[in-house]
N, C-alpha and C positions, 0 to 999 in steps of 0.2 A: 224800639231796636231789638231784633233777637238774635242772640248771641248762640254759638256751641252750642253749649249746654241745653239750652231751651230749646233748639232745635232738635238733638239727641233726647231729649226728653220726650218730648213732641212723636218722633218716631216711634221709641219705646213703648211711649203708652195706646196707639193705634196700633202696636204689633202686636201687646198684649190685647187689647180688646179682640182682636182679629182671630188668636189664637186663643184665645178661653184662656189666656194665663195672668191671673191677678198679680202676680208676685212682678212679672213685667212691666204690667201697669201700674203698678204704685212706684216701679223703679223710674218709671218715665215722668210721673209726677211730682216725685221726690225731685228728679233734676232738673225739670222747669222750673220749681221754687228754686233753687239753688243758683239758678241761671238769673232769673229775677231778682236774687237779692244781691246777685254780683253785680247788677246793671245798677241796681239803687245805689250799691254801696261806692260804686265809679263816678256816678251823678252826685253824691254827696261829696266827695274829693272833691271834685272838679269844682263844685261850688263855694265850696269852703278854699278852696287852692285861688279862685276868682277874685274873692272878697280880701282874702289877704294881698293879692295883688296889688287891687284897687287901693286899699288902705295905705300900701307902699307907695304906691306912685303918688297917693294926696302928700305924702309928708315929704315927697322929694321937693314939691312945688313950694312947701313953707318955710 
């Protein structure tokens, strides 16, 4: 799933390539990396929350 940071990063990277602006291109790559890191952190948090909820549900049954 692409988030806003990744999308903005792709646009900036492309803009930097077209205008031959290495700074803008690098900024775009960094934005994309930040967006991917945010997605990974959210996935991990969701996974942990799911495991905690399943464990809590198991304990309620006992």
